[in-house]
SEPAMI-243138 format. One line per 3 residues: number of its first residue (from 1); their letters; for each residue x negated, y negated, z of C-alpha. Coordinates in Angstrom, 1 decimal. Last residue first. Layout:
% SEPAMI-243138
NUM) A) X Y Z ~ ...
//
This chain:
% SEPAMI-243138
543) XXX) -75.6 -114.9 103.3 ~ -72.0 -116.2 102.9 ~ -70.6 -113.2 104.8
540) XXX) -72.3 -114.4 108.0 ~ -69.9 -113.3 110.6 ~ -68.1 -109.9 110.8
537) XXX) -66.7 -107.9 107.8 ~ -63.4 -109.6 108.0 ~ -61.3 -106.5 107.9
534) XXX) -63.7 -104.5 110.2 ~ -63.8 -107.4 112.7 ~ -60.0 -107.5 112.7
531) XXX) -59.7 -103.7 113.3 ~ -61.9 -104.2 116.3 ~ -65.5 -103.1 116.1
528) XXX) -67.1 -101.6 119.2 ~ -70.2 -103.2 120.5 ~ -73.9 -102.5 120.8
525) XXX) -75.9 -105.6 121.9 ~ -78.8 -106.7 119.7 ~ -81.2 -109.4 120.9
522) XXX) -82.8 -112.1 118.8 ~ -85.7 -114.3 120.1 ~ -86.6 -115.4 116.5
519) XXX) -90.2 -114.1 116.6 ~ -89.3 -111.1 118.8 ~ -86.5 -109.9 116.4
516) XXX) -88.8 -110.7 113.4 ~ -91.5 -108.5 114.8 ~ -89.0 -105.7 115.4
513) XXX) -87.9 -105.8 111.8 ~ -91.4 -106.0 110.4 ~ -92.5 -102.9 112.3
510) XXX) -89.3 -101.0 111.4 ~ -89.9 -101.8 107.7 ~ -87.3 -104.1 106.2
507) XXX) -84.6 -103.3 103.6 ~ -82.0 -105.5 105.4 ~ -79.4 -102.8 105.2
504) XXX) -81.7 -100.0 106.4 ~ -83.1 -102.0 109.2 ~ -79.6 -103.1 110.3
501) XXX) -78.5 -99.4 110.4 ~ -81.5 -98.5 112.6 ~ -80.8 -101.6 114.8
498) XXX) -77.2 -100.7 115.6 ~ -76.0 -103.8 117.3 ~ -72.4 -103.6 116.0
495) XXX) -73.7 -103.3 112.5 ~ -72.0 -106.5 111.4 ~ -73.5 -108.3 114.4
492) XXX) -77.0 -106.9 113.6 ~ -76.5 -108.1 110.0 ~ -75.4 -111.6 111.1
489) XXX) -78.4 -112.0 113.4 ~ -80.8 -110.8 110.7 ~ -79.3 -113.1 108.1
486) XXX) -79.1 -116.0 110.5 ~ -82.8 -115.7 111.5 ~ -84.0 -115.3 107.9
483) XXX) -82.1 -118.3 106.7 ~ -83.4 -120.6 109.4 ~ -86.9 -119.2 109.1
480) XXX) -86.8 -120.0 105.3 ~ -86.0 -123.6 106.1 ~ -88.8 -123.8 108.7
477) XXX) -91.4 -122.4 106.2 ~ -90.1 -124.7 103.4 ~ -90.5 -127.9 105.5
474) XXX) -87.1 -129.4 106.2 ~ -84.6 -131.3 104.1 ~ -82.3 -133.5 106.2
471) XXX) -79.0 -131.7 107.0 ~ -75.9 -132.9 105.3 ~ -77.1 -131.1 102.2
468) XXX) -76.2 -127.8 103.7 ~ -77.8 -125.0 105.8 ~ -78.7 -125.6 109.4
465) XXX) -78.0 -122.0 110.2 ~ -76.2 -122.6 113.5 ~ -74.9 -125.9 112.3
462) XXX) -72.8 -124.4 109.5 ~ -71.0 -127.5 108.4 ~ -70.4 -127.0 104.7
459) XXX) -68.3 -129.7 103.1 ~ -71.3 -131.4 101.4 ~ -72.2 -128.1 99.8
456) XXX) -68.9 -127.9 98.0 ~ -67.6 -124.4 97.8 ~ -69.5 -121.3 98.9
453) XXX) -68.7 -119.3 95.8 ~ -71.5 -120.8 93.7 ~ -71.1 -119.0 90.4
450) XXX) -74.2 -117.7 88.8 ~ -76.5 -118.9 86.0 ~ -79.8 -119.2 87.9
447) XXX) -80.0 -122.9 87.0 ~ -76.3 -123.4 88.0 ~ -76.8 -121.7 91.3
444) XXX) -79.9 -123.9 91.9 ~ -77.7 -127.0 91.5 ~ -74.8 -125.8 93.6
441) XXX) -77.0 -124.9 96.6 ~ -78.9 -128.2 96.6 ~ -81.9 -129.4 94.7
438) XXX) -84.0 -132.2 96.3 ~ -84.8 -134.4 93.3 ~ -88.1 -135.9 91.9
435) XXX) -86.9 -135.6 88.3 ~ -85.0 -132.4 87.5 ~ -84.8 -130.3 84.4
432) XXX) -88.5 -129.3 84.3 ~ -88.8 -128.5 88.0 ~ -85.7 -126.3 88.2
429) XXX) -86.5 -124.7 84.9 ~ -89.9 -123.7 86.3 ~ -88.3 -122.4 89.5
426) XXX) -85.9 -120.2 87.5 ~ -88.5 -118.9 85.1 ~ -90.7 -117.8 88.0
423) XXX) -87.8 -116.0 89.7 ~ -86.8 -114.3 86.4 ~ -90.4 -113.0 85.8
420) XXX) -90.7 -112.1 89.5 ~ -87.6 -109.8 89.3 ~ -85.3 -109.9 86.3
417) XXX) -82.5 -108.3 88.3 ~ -83.1 -111.0 90.9 ~ -80.6 -109.9 93.7
414) XXX) -79.4 -113.4 94.6 ~ -78.6 -114.0 98.3 ~ -82.1 -115.1 99.3
411) XXX) -82.5 -117.5 96.4 ~ -79.0 -118.9 97.2 ~ -80.2 -119.5 100.8
408) XXX) -83.1 -121.6 99.5 ~ -80.6 -123.8 97.6 ~ -78.6 -124.4 100.8
405) XXX) -81.7 -125.0 102.8 ~ -82.9 -127.8 100.5 ~ -85.1 -127.3 97.5
402) XXX) -87.9 -129.5 96.2 ~ -88.9 -131.3 93.0 ~ -91.8 -133.7 92.9
399) XXX) -92.8 -133.8 89.2 ~ -96.0 -134.2 87.1 ~ -95.2 -131.3 84.8
396) XXX) -98.1 -129.0 85.8 ~ -98.4 -130.3 89.3 ~ -94.7 -129.7 90.1
393) XXX) -95.0 -126.4 88.2 ~ -97.7 -124.9 90.4 ~ -96.6 -126.4 93.7
390) XXX) -93.0 -125.2 93.2 ~ -94.4 -121.8 92.0 ~ -96.5 -121.2 95.1
387) XXX) -94.0 -122.4 97.7 ~ -91.2 -120.4 96.1 ~ -93.4 -117.3 95.7
384) XXX) -94.7 -117.4 99.3 ~ -91.2 -118.1 100.7 ~ -89.8 -115.2 98.6
381) XXX) -92.2 -112.6 100.0 ~ -90.0 -111.5 102.9 ~ -87.4 -110.7 100.2
378) XXX) -89.5 -107.6 99.2 ~ -86.9 -105.1 98.1 ~ -84.9 -107.7 96.1
375) XXX) -88.2 -108.5 94.3 ~ -88.5 -104.9 93.0 ~ -91.3 -102.9 94.5
372) XXX) -94.3 -101.8 92.3 ~ -94.5 -98.0 92.7 ~ -98.1 -96.7 92.2
369) XXX) -98.7 -93.3 90.7 ~ -102.0 -91.6 90.7 ~ -103.0 -88.9 88.1
366) XXX) -100.0 -90.1 86.1 ~ -101.7 -90.6 82.7 ~ -102.8 -87.0 82.2
363) XXX) -99.6 -85.7 83.8 ~ -97.4 -87.7 81.5 ~ -99.5 -86.8 78.5
360) XXX) -98.9 -83.1 79.2 ~ -95.1 -83.7 79.6 ~ -94.8 -85.4 76.2
357) XXX) -92.1 -88.0 76.1 ~ -88.8 -87.9 74.2 ~ -88.2 -84.1 74.6
354) XXX) -84.9 -84.8 76.6 ~ -86.4 -83.3 79.8 ~ -89.6 -85.4 79.2
351) XXX) -87.4 -88.5 78.8 ~ -85.6 -87.7 82.1 ~ -89.0 -87.5 83.9
348) XXX) -90.2 -90.6 82.1 ~ -87.4 -92.8 83.5 ~ -88.4 -96.1 81.9
345) XXX) -89.9 -99.1 83.7 ~ -93.4 -98.3 82.4 ~ -97.1 -98.9 83.1
342) XXX) -100.4 -97.4 82.1 ~ -103.9 -97.9 83.5 ~ -106.7 -96.2 81.6
339) XXX) -110.4 -96.5 82.4 ~ -112.6 -96.7 79.3 ~ -115.7 -95.1 78.0
336) XXX) -115.3 -94.2 74.3 ~ -117.2 -91.8 72.0 ~ -116.6 -92.5 68.3
333) XXX) -115.7 -89.6 66.0 ~ -116.3 -90.1 62.3 ~ -113.5 -88.9 60.0
330) XXX) -112.5 -92.5 58.9 ~ -109.5 -94.1 57.3 ~ -107.9 -94.9 60.6
327) XXX) -110.6 -94.9 63.2 ~ -111.2 -91.7 65.1 ~ -111.4 -91.7 68.9
324) XXX) -113.3 -89.8 71.5 ~ -112.9 -89.3 75.3 ~ -111.9 -85.7 74.4
321) XXX) -108.9 -85.5 76.8 ~ -108.0 -89.2 76.6 ~ -108.3 -89.4 72.8
318) XXX) -106.4 -86.1 72.3 ~ -103.5 -87.4 74.6 ~ -103.4 -90.7 72.6
315) XXX) -103.1 -88.8 69.3 ~ -100.2 -86.7 70.6 ~ -98.5 -89.8 72.2
312) XXX) -98.8 -91.5 68.8 ~ -96.6 -88.9 67.1 ~ -94.1 -89.1 70.0
309) XXX) -93.6 -92.9 69.6 ~ -94.7 -95.1 72.6 ~ -91.8 -96.7 74.4
306) XXX) -92.5 -95.0 77.7 ~ -96.0 -96.5 77.7 ~ -94.4 -100.0 78.2
303) XXX) -97.9 -101.4 79.1 ~ -101.1 -99.6 78.2 ~ -103.9 -101.3 80.1
300) XXX) -107.4 -100.4 78.9 ~ -110.0 -101.0 81.5 ~ -113.8 -101.7 81.1
297) XXX) -116.9 -100.2 79.7 ~ -115.5 -100.2 76.2 ~ -112.2 -102.1 76.2
294) XXX) -112.7 -103.5 72.7 ~ -113.5 -100.0 71.4 ~ -110.2 -98.6 72.8
291) XXX) -108.3 -101.6 71.6 ~ -109.3 -101.0 68.0 ~ -112.1 -102.5 66.0
288) XXX) -111.3 -103.8 62.5 ~ -112.4 -103.2 59.0 ~ -114.7 -105.6 57.1
285) XXX) -112.4 -105.9 54.1 ~ -109.4 -106.5 56.4 ~ -106.5 -104.0 55.7
282) XXX) -103.7 -105.3 53.5 ~ -103.3 -102.0 51.7 ~ -104.8 -99.2 53.7
279) XXX) -108.1 -97.9 55.0 ~ -110.0 -100.3 52.7 ~ -112.4 -101.2 55.5
276) XXX) -112.3 -98.8 58.4 ~ -109.5 -98.9 61.0 ~ -109.0 -99.5 64.7
273) XXX) -108.1 -96.9 67.4 ~ -105.4 -98.6 69.4 ~ -104.2 -101.2 66.9
270) XXX) -104.7 -98.9 63.9 ~ -102.5 -96.3 65.6 ~ -99.9 -98.8 66.6
267) XXX) -99.4 -100.2 63.1 ~ -96.9 -97.7 61.7 ~ -95.0 -97.6 65.0
264) XXX) -94.5 -101.4 65.1 ~ -96.2 -103.1 68.1 ~ -94.1 -104.7 70.8
261) XXX) -93.2 -101.6 72.7 ~ -96.7 -100.4 73.2 ~ -97.7 -103.7 74.8
258) XXX) -101.5 -103.4 74.8 ~ -103.8 -105.0 77.4 ~ -107.6 -105.1 77.3
255) XXX) -109.6 -105.7 80.5 ~ -113.2 -106.2 79.7 ~ -116.2 -105.1 81.8
252) XXX) -117.6 -106.9 84.9 ~ -114.7 -105.5 86.9 ~ -115.5 -102.0 85.9
249) XXX) -116.5 -101.0 89.4 ~ -112.9 -101.7 90.4 ~ -111.4 -104.5 92.4
246) XXX) -110.9 -106.8 89.4 ~ -109.4 -104.0 87.4 ~ -106.9 -103.2 90.2
243) XXX) -105.8 -106.9 90.3 ~ -105.4 -106.9 86.5 ~ -103.1 -103.9 86.7
240) XXX) -101.2 -105.5 89.6 ~ -100.5 -108.6 87.4 ~ -99.5 -106.3 84.5
237) XXX) -97.0 -104.5 86.7 ~ -95.5 -107.7 88.0 ~ -91.8 -106.8 88.8
234) XXX) -90.6 -108.3 85.5 ~ -89.1 -105.1 84.2 ~ -88.6 -102.6 87.0
231) XXX) -91.4 -100.6 88.4 ~ -93.8 -97.7 87.9 ~ -97.6 -98.2 87.5
228) XXX) -99.5 -95.2 86.3 ~ -103.1 -94.9 87.2 ~ -105.8 -92.8 85.4
225) XXX) -108.7 -91.9 87.7 ~ -111.9 -93.9 87.6 ~ -112.3 -94.4 91.3
222) XXX) -112.8 -97.5 93.4 ~ -109.4 -98.8 92.3 ~ -107.8 -95.8 93.8
219) XXX) -108.4 -97.1 97.4 ~ -107.5 -100.7 96.7 ~ -104.3 -99.7 94.9
216) XXX) -103.2 -97.7 97.9 ~ -103.7 -100.7 100.1 ~ -101.9 -102.9 97.6
213) XXX) -98.8 -100.5 97.6 ~ -98.7 -100.7 101.4 ~ -99.0 -104.5 101.2
210) XXX) -95.9 -104.6 98.9 ~ -93.7 -102.4 101.2 ~ -94.9 -104.2 104.3
207) XXX) -93.9 -107.6 103.0 ~ -96.7 -110.2 102.9 ~ -97.2 -110.8 99.2
204) XXX) -98.9 -112.8 96.6 ~ -101.2 -111.7 93.7 ~ -101.7 -114.8 91.6
201) XXX) -100.5 -114.7 88.0 ~ -99.0 -118.1 87.6 ~ -100.8 -118.9 84.4
198) XXX) -102.0 -122.2 85.7 ~ -104.3 -120.5 88.2 ~ -107.1 -123.0 88.7
195) XXX) -109.4 -122.2 91.6 ~ -108.5 -123.7 94.9 ~ -108.8 -127.2 96.2
192) XXX) -107.6 -127.2 99.8 ~ -111.2 -126.5 100.9 ~ -112.7 -123.2 102.0
189) XXX) -115.6 -122.7 104.4 ~ -114.6 -125.8 106.4 ~ -111.0 -125.7 107.6
186) XXX) -109.4 -122.5 106.2 ~ -111.3 -120.3 108.7 ~ -113.9 -122.2 110.9
183) XXX) -112.6 -122.2 114.4 ~ -110.7 -118.9 114.3 ~ -113.8 -117.2 113.0
180) XXX) -115.9 -118.4 115.9 ~ -113.5 -117.2 118.5 ~ -113.2 -113.9 116.7
177) XXX) -116.9 -113.5 116.7 ~ -117.3 -113.5 120.4 ~ -114.5 -111.1 121.1
174) XXX) -115.8 -108.7 118.4 ~ -119.4 -108.9 119.7 ~ -118.3 -108.2 123.3
171) XXX) -116.6 -105.0 122.0 ~ -119.5 -104.1 119.8 ~ -122.1 -104.3 122.6
168) XXX) -125.3 -104.1 120.7 ~ -126.7 -107.6 120.7 ~ -128.9 -109.2 118.0
165) XXX) -125.9 -110.3 116.1 ~ -124.6 -110.9 112.5 ~ -121.5 -112.7 111.4
162) XXX) -120.3 -112.3 107.8 ~ -117.4 -114.5 106.6 ~ -115.6 -113.2 103.5
159) XXX) -114.1 -114.6 100.3 ~ -110.9 -115.8 98.7 ~ -108.5 -113.2 100.0
156) XXX) -104.9 -114.2 99.1 ~ -102.6 -115.1 101.9 ~ -101.0 -118.1 100.1
153) XXX) -102.8 -120.6 102.4 ~ -106.2 -119.2 101.3 ~ -107.8 -116.2 103.0
150) XXX) -111.2 -115.6 104.5 ~ -111.7 -111.9 105.2 ~ -113.9 -111.2 108.3
147) XXX) -117.1 -109.1 108.4 ~ -118.5 -108.2 111.8 ~ -122.1 -107.4 112.3
144) XXX) -124.5 -105.5 114.6 ~ -128.2 -105.8 113.7 ~ -130.5 -103.1 112.3
141) XXX) -133.0 -105.5 110.6 ~ -130.9 -105.5 107.4 ~ -127.4 -104.8 108.5
138) XXX) -125.6 -101.7 109.7 ~ -126.6 -101.6 113.4 ~ -122.9 -101.0 114.1
135) XXX) -120.8 -102.6 111.4 ~ -117.3 -103.8 112.3 ~ -115.0 -104.5 109.4
132) XXX) -112.1 -107.0 109.2 ~ -109.2 -106.3 106.9 ~ -108.2 -108.0 103.6
129) XXX) -108.3 -104.7 101.9 ~ -110.3 -105.6 98.8 ~ -112.5 -108.3 100.2
126) XXX) -113.2 -106.3 103.4 ~ -114.0 -103.2 101.3 ~ -116.3 -105.2 99.1
123) XXX) -118.2 -106.5 102.1 ~ -118.7 -103.0 103.6 ~ -119.4 -101.2 100.3
120) XXX) -122.3 -103.6 99.6 ~ -124.2 -102.8 102.8 ~ -125.3 -106.2 104.3
117) XXX) -128.6 -107.9 103.5 ~ -129.2 -107.5 99.8 ~ -125.5 -107.0 99.2
114) XXX) -124.9 -110.6 100.3 ~ -125.5 -111.6 96.7 ~ -127.8 -114.6 96.1
111) XXX) -126.4 -118.0 95.3 ~ -127.7 -119.7 98.4 ~ -130.6 -117.7 99.9
108) XXX) -133.5 -119.3 98.0 ~ -132.7 -122.8 99.1 ~ -131.9 -121.5 102.6
105) XXX) -135.5 -120.2 103.0 ~ -135.7 -116.4 103.6 ~ -136.5 -114.8 106.9
102) XXX) -133.2 -112.9 107.0 ~ -132.8 -113.5 110.8 ~ -134.0 -117.1 110.6
99) XXX) -131.7 -117.9 107.6 ~ -128.8 -116.3 109.6 ~ -129.7 -118.4 112.6
96) XXX) -129.9 -121.6 110.6 ~ -126.4 -121.3 109.2 ~ -125.5 -119.8 105.8
93) XXX) -123.0 -121.0 103.1 ~ -122.4 -120.2 99.4 ~ -123.5 -116.5 99.4
90) XXX) -122.3 -114.5 96.4 ~ -120.1 -111.5 97.2 ~ -118.1 -111.9 94.0
87) XXX) -115.0 -113.0 96.0 ~ -117.0 -115.8 97.6 ~ -119.5 -115.4 100.5
84) XXX) -119.9 -117.0 103.9 ~ -122.9 -116.5 106.2 ~ -123.2 -116.8 109.9
81) XXX) -126.1 -115.5 112.1 ~ -125.3 -115.7 115.8 ~ -126.2 -117.9 118.7
78) XXX) -123.8 -120.7 117.5 ~ -125.4 -124.1 117.6 ~ -125.6 -124.4 113.8
75) XXX) -122.0 -123.4 113.4 ~ -120.9 -126.3 115.7 ~ -123.2 -128.7 113.8
72) XXX) -121.6 -127.8 110.5 ~ -118.1 -127.9 112.1 ~ -118.6 -131.6 113.1
69) XXX) -116.6 -133.5 110.4 ~ -114.2 -130.7 109.6 ~ -113.6 -130.2 113.3
66) XXX) -112.1 -133.7 113.6 ~ -113.7 -135.9 116.2 ~ -111.1 -138.2 117.8
63) XXX) -108.4 -135.7 116.8 ~ -108.7 -133.5 119.9 ~ -108.7 -136.5 122.3
60) XXX) -105.7 -138.0 120.5 ~ -103.8 -134.7 121.0 ~ -104.4 -134.7 124.7
57) XXX) -103.7 -138.5 125.0 ~ -100.2 -138.0 123.5 ~ -99.3 -135.8 126.4
54) XXX) -97.3 -132.7 125.3 ~ -93.7 -131.8 125.8 ~ -91.6 -128.7 125.2
51) XXX) -88.9 -126.8 123.4 ~ -86.7 -129.7 122.1 ~ -84.3 -128.5 119.5
48) XXX) -85.0 -129.8 115.9 ~ -83.7 -126.5 114.5 ~ -87.2 -125.2 113.5
45) XXX) -88.4 -125.8 117.1 ~ -89.3 -129.2 118.6 ~ -92.1 -130.7 120.7
42) XXX) -91.5 -134.1 122.4 ~ -94.5 -136.4 122.8 ~ -95.2 -138.0 126.2
39) XXX) -97.0 -141.3 125.9 ~ -94.6 -142.4 123.1 ~ -95.8 -141.9 119.4
36) XXX) -97.5 -144.6 117.3 ~ -100.9 -143.2 118.3 ~ -99.9 -139.9 116.8
33) XXX) -99.3 -141.4 113.4 ~ -102.7 -143.1 113.3 ~ -104.4 -139.9 114.4
30) XXX) -102.9 -137.9 111.5 ~ -102.1 -134.3 112.3 ~ -103.9 -131.5 110.4
27) XXX) -106.1 -130.4 113.3 ~ -103.0 -129.9 115.5 ~ -101.4 -127.5 113.0
24) XXX) -97.7 -128.0 113.2 ~ -95.7 -125.0 114.4 ~ -94.4 -126.8 117.5
21) XXX) -92.6 -129.3 115.2 ~ -93.3 -132.9 116.4 ~ -90.6 -135.0 117.8
18) XXX) -88.9 -138.0 116.1 ~ -85.3 -137.0 116.7 ~ -84.1 -134.7 119.4
15) XXX) -81.5 -131.9 119.7 ~ -81.2 -130.6 123.3 ~ -83.2 -127.7 124.5
12) XXX) -83.6 -128.7 128.2 ~ -85.6 -125.9 129.9 ~ -89.0 -127.3 129.1
9) XXX) -92.3 -125.8 128.0 ~ -95.5 -127.7 128.6 ~ -97.1 -128.1 125.2
6) XXX) -100.7 -127.3 124.0 ~ -100.1 -124.0 122.1 ~ -96.8 -125.4 120.8
3) XXX) -98.9 -128.0 118.8 ~ -100.6 -125.3 116.8 ~ -104.2 -124.2 117.0
//
């Protein structure tokens, strides 16, 4: 529940100070802070414009007993069985009704897999797709159930919430469970403390093009077909490969990664297939297991497959077809059971035409192809990555670095040829090289290594966008919204109100584009360009 859900809208949209942003979560407000406010609290939008008012006593009443302190009692009183599971489908919470339905003591229930009571495919599908599932008489005892994904603040699925009923009206069940779900998600079942991810390899994304790729990945993950990941360098192909492995039936097995471009040609065969003792000068006396053997029962990820020499391509093709390998220095065949995922940023089709890559190997590896979008094609995900990497590196290096709106606008303007790898490197450098500073447009431009053509930040006075160091730093979500709104508005103006053309330029899906129009209250009016407008390119050239 956000503050704007409680406010009385007003017509006067003047700039105010000391108000509360309408997007603030009511439950996260501090009671002491609220008690210091006037009797009627002003509610503001992302531009500090007044959009409504809310009585202070209303918020005080809500905050007297925080949901986190009484949620257990609330769940106990619900006339439905409620259980929560982690990503491994292991139960870590169950209310009294669920215990009663299952007829197993709570002490024996916690730590068991939900698969014993709810069909395994249902919970796993919810965890993989991030979508709710409705089960009609599908649980133990023939009860109706709805399974909801539970997500952390980065949008990653951290577990699931299973709600079981004795009633059979699915429509009523859905309405009933959604109210319960909204009350408990992100406030009780999951704390703010998440698992360690110091490597910065979390799957993040909210753009339609990225989510569409993940949906396809979730489908093919359940099979054993070979997958080829195509995408530019640094776009996160290995991260997606690890994600697919975790979603597959081989998740309990190893994931072994090989960079085919980083291993010398004369060593690649022994790295993949292993060697017997004494196979060559310098070989270990006990021999060595190859990557195929190490990945037994799991997944073998062949990165930069386009850089594999032709001679090795032939041997790899034979291993895939026969599901057998021969160690260097041995004539004994070893049966292997691995799932292959390959990745490349090279134009394999052209390489095939130039006899640089085997066509038969291409079709063996490319049973299913997934395209990993470049960062410039998923700019909607920039706020997630910025928030995530700032938090990650500020904690890692003990810093408190942030970016103002001008700096954030540079991140949006830049095309990121190095994709996620370059973005991560940029944010890490920003944190390391600065001590508790709010970085402006010029500072972040220097870190990226580009020229800031906007001039001195202090001289910028674009009040519409709110970009510049003369504006107080805002919360990241608000700053990003400012840049997004201006970009969309400027693009529509440049296109003369032609929405289809604006969609193409912005690189958004139609669904996302119209959602943003509604979210920011934007309208598009068709107009004829004058020669002057054509010469200047319209407004917003600095975005």
